C-alpha positions as CSV (number, residue, x, y, z in Angstrom):
1,M,0.1,-0.2,-0.1
2,K,1.5,3.3,-0.8
3,T,1.9,5.7,2.1
4,C,0.7,8.8,0.3
5,P,-3.0,8.2,0.9
6,L,-2.1,7.5,4.5
7,F,-0.9,11.0,5.0
8,L,-3.8,12.5,2.7
9,L,-6.5,11.1,4.9
10,A,-4.7,12.9,8.3
11,G,-4.6,16.1,6.2
12,L,-8.2,16.2,5.0
13,A,-9.5,17.8,8.1
14,T,-7.2,21.0,7.7
15,L,-8.4,21.3,3.9
16,A,-11.9,22.6,4.2
17,T,-11.0,25.1,6.4
18,S,-9.3,27.5,4.1
19,C,-12.5,27.7,1.9
20,G,-14.4,30.3,3.8
21,Q,-14.3,34.0,3.4
22,D,-17.1,35.2,5.5
23,A,-18.9,33.9,8.3
24,A,-21.4,31.9,6.5
25,S,-18.6,30.4,4.3
26,K,-16.8,29.7,7.4
27,K,-19.6,27.7,9.0
28,L,-20.1,25.8,6.0
29,A,-16.4,24.8,5.9
30,D,-16.7,24.1,9.4
31,D,-19.5,21.5,8.9
32,T,-17.9,20.1,5.9
33,E,-14.6,19.4,8.0
34,A,-17.1,18.1,10.7
35,R,-18.6,15.7,8.1
36,V,-15.1,14.7,6.6
37,V,-13.5,14.0,10.2
38,A,-16.8,12.1,11.0
39,S,-16.6,10.0,7.9
40,I,-13.1,9.3,8.4
41,K,-13.6,8.4,12.0
42,Q,-16.2,6.0,10.8
43,V,-14.0,4.0,8.5
44,L,-11.2,4.0,10.8
45,V,-12.7,3.4,14.0
46,Q,-13.3,-0.7,14.4
47,G,-13.4,-1.1,18.1
48,P,-12.7,0.9,21.3
49,S,-8.8,0.1,21.0
50,Q,-8.5,1.0,17.3
51,G,-9.0,4.6,16.7
52,D,-6.3,5.7,14.4
53,F,-5.5,4.6,10.7
54,T,-2.2,2.8,11.8
55,S,-4.2,0.5,13.9
56,Q,-6.4,-0.3,11.0
57,V,-3.5,-1.1,8.7
58,H,-1.7,-3.1,11.5
59,T,-5.0,-5.1,11.9
60,W,-5.5,-5.5,8.2
61,Y,-1.9,-6.9,7.7
62,Q,-2.1,-8.9,11.1
63,S,-5.4,-10.6,10.1
64,E,-5.8,-14.0,8.7
65,V,-6.6,-12.8,5.4
66,P,-4.0,-14.4,3.0
67,N,-0.9,-12.5,1.9
68,I,-2.1,-12.6,-1.6
69,I,-5.1,-10.5,-0.6
70,K,-3.2,-8.2,1.7
71,L,-0.9,-7.3,-0.8
72,D,-3.4,-7.1,-3.8
73,P,-3.0,-3.7,-5.7
74,S,-7.1,-3.5,-5.5
75,A,-6.9,-3.5,-1.8
76,A,-4.8,-0.6,-1.7
77,A,-6.9,1.1,-4.5
78,V,-10.0,0.9,-2.4
79,Y,-8.2,3.0,0.3
80,E,-6.8,5.5,-2.4
81,N,-10.1,6.0,-4.0
82,H,-11.7,6.8,-0.8
83,A,-8.9,9.1,0.0
84,T,-9.4,10.9,-3.4
85,I,-13.3,11.1,-3.0
86,L,-13.0,12.5,0.6
87,K,-10.4,15.2,-0.9
88,E,-12.8,16.0,-3.8
89,V,-15.6,16.2,-1.5
90,A,-13.8,18.6,0.8
91,T,-12.5,20.8,-2.2
92,N,-15.7,21.3,-3.8
93,E,-18.7,20.8,-1.5
94,T,-18.2,24.1,0.3
95,K,-17.6,26.1,-2.8
96,L,-20.4,24.5,-4.9
97,A,-23.1,24.4,-2.2
98,S,-22.8,27.8,-1.1
99,D,-22.6,29.6,-4.6
100,P,-25.2,32.7,-4.3
101,I,-26.8,31.5,-7.6
102,L,-28.6,28.6,-5.7
103,T,-31.3,28.8,-3.4
104,P,-30.7,27.7,0.4
105,E,-32.7,24.1,-0.6
106,Q,-30.5,23.7,-3.9
107,G,-27.4,24.2,-1.5
108,Q,-28.6,21.8,1.0
109,G,-29.4,19.2,-1.7
110,V,-25.8,19.3,-2.9
111,R,-24.3,18.8,0.5
112,A,-27.0,16.1,1.0
113,T,-25.7,14.2,-2.2
114,Y,-22.2,14.7,-1.5
115,Q,-22.8,13.2,2.1
116,K,-24.8,10.3,0.3
117,L,-21.5,9.5,-2.0
118,V,-19.2,9.5,0.6
119,D,-21.3,7.2,3.0
120,E,-21.4,4.8,0.1
121,S,-17.7,5.1,-0.1
122,T,-17.4,4.5,3.4
123,T,-19.5,1.3,3.1
124,N,-16.9,-0.1,0.6
125,V,-13.8,0.6,2.6
126,Q,-15.7,-1.0,5.8
127,Q,-16.3,-4.1,4.2
128,L,-12.8,-4.4,3.0
129,T,-12.0,-3.7,7.0
130,N,-14.7,-6.2,7.8
131,L,-13.0,-9.0,5.6
132,A,-9.7,-8.5,7.6
133,S,-11.5,-8.4,11.1
134,S,-13.8,-11.6,10.6
135,K,-13.0,-15.2,10.2
136,T,-14.2,-15.8,6.6
137,T,-15.2,-19.0,5.0
138,M,-14.2,-17.7,1.3
139,S,-11.6,-19.3,-0.5
140,E,-8.5,-17.2,-1.5
141,A,-10.0,-16.8,-4.9
142,E,-13.3,-15.7,-3.6
143,Q,-11.4,-13.1,-1.3
144,R,-9.6,-12.1,-4.2
145,Q,-13.0,-11.6,-6.4
146,F,-14.5,-9.7,-3.6
147,V,-11.6,-7.4,-3.1
148,A,-11.5,-6.6,-7.0
149,G,-15.4,-6.2,-6.9
150,L,-14.8,-3.7,-3.8
151,A,-12.0,-2.0,-5.9
152,T,-14.3,-1.7,-8.7
153,K,-17.2,-0.3,-6.9
154,E,-15.0,2.3,-5.3
155,N,-13.6,3.4,-8.5
156,H,-17.1,3.5,-10.0
157,Q,-17.9,5.8,-6.9
158,L,-14.8,8.1,-7.6
159,Q,-16.4,8.5,-10.9
160,L,-19.6,9.3,-9.6
161,V,-18.5,11.9,-7.2
162,Q,-16.3,13.5,-10.1
163,Y,-19.3,13.5,-12.2
164,F,-21.4,15.2,-9.6
165,S,-19.0,17.8,-8.9
166,K,-18.3,18.7,-12.8
167,R,-22.3,18.5,-13.5
168,T,-22.7,21.1,-10.4
169,A,-20.2,23.2,-11.4
170,A,-21.7,23.3,-15.0
171,T,-25.1,24.0,-14.0
172,I,-24.1,26.8,-11.6
173,D,-22.1,28.2,-14.4
174,L,-25.0,27.9,-16.8
175,K,-27.5,29.7,-14.2
176,T,-24.7,32.5,-13.7
177,R,-24.5,32.9,-17.2
178,Q,-28.4,33.3,-17.8
179,K,-28.8,35.6,-15.0
180,K,-25.9,37.9,-16.7
181,S,-27.8,37.8,-19.8
182,R,-31.1,38.6,-18.6
183,A,-29.5,41.6,-16.5
184,Y,-27.9,42.8,-19.6
185,N,-31.0,42.5,-21.7
186,Q,-32.8,44.3,-19.0
187,Q,-30.3,47.2,-19.1
188,V,-30.1,47.3,-22.7
189,W,-33.5,46.8,-24.2
190,G,-35.7,47.2,-20.9
191,H,-36.9,43.6,-20.8
192,E,-35.6,40.1,-20.8
């Protein structure tokens, strides 16, 4: 497993705090940071004694899961894609949800959709963690297929998050251009 995503998870909490310019943006950034931290904790906390990522990785590599599964690049890809999803959400959620062109309800819808996408990603990571912490009756081949399936699902989840970010940004851009066009027509022609 590469160490880069490990440090990425640890630094995500500080990423969202630099997004705000005024009190409302600061509050939204704080809310986003709290959700990202809660998501990270949800993934990383397996029991009362395992509260950090090092413990989770230690559990994964000390588990009875065969080495062929532990060292499978698909297992590392699940964690890397989850870290990328959390970074994408931390980077875009506050910016997109607090855009002035959106109504408060639309902004809340953007936040809710991001939260749903993060929760689904967290479920994929939790399933991989559960494989390490439980005695499984699956053969090594079945475990490899299971891990590969999780990697595929997590990659698809990352693509969904990226698509949602691009689609939301494009919709906001379109609404902004339409608003400017209406204002220009009103100014020049006296009507929209």
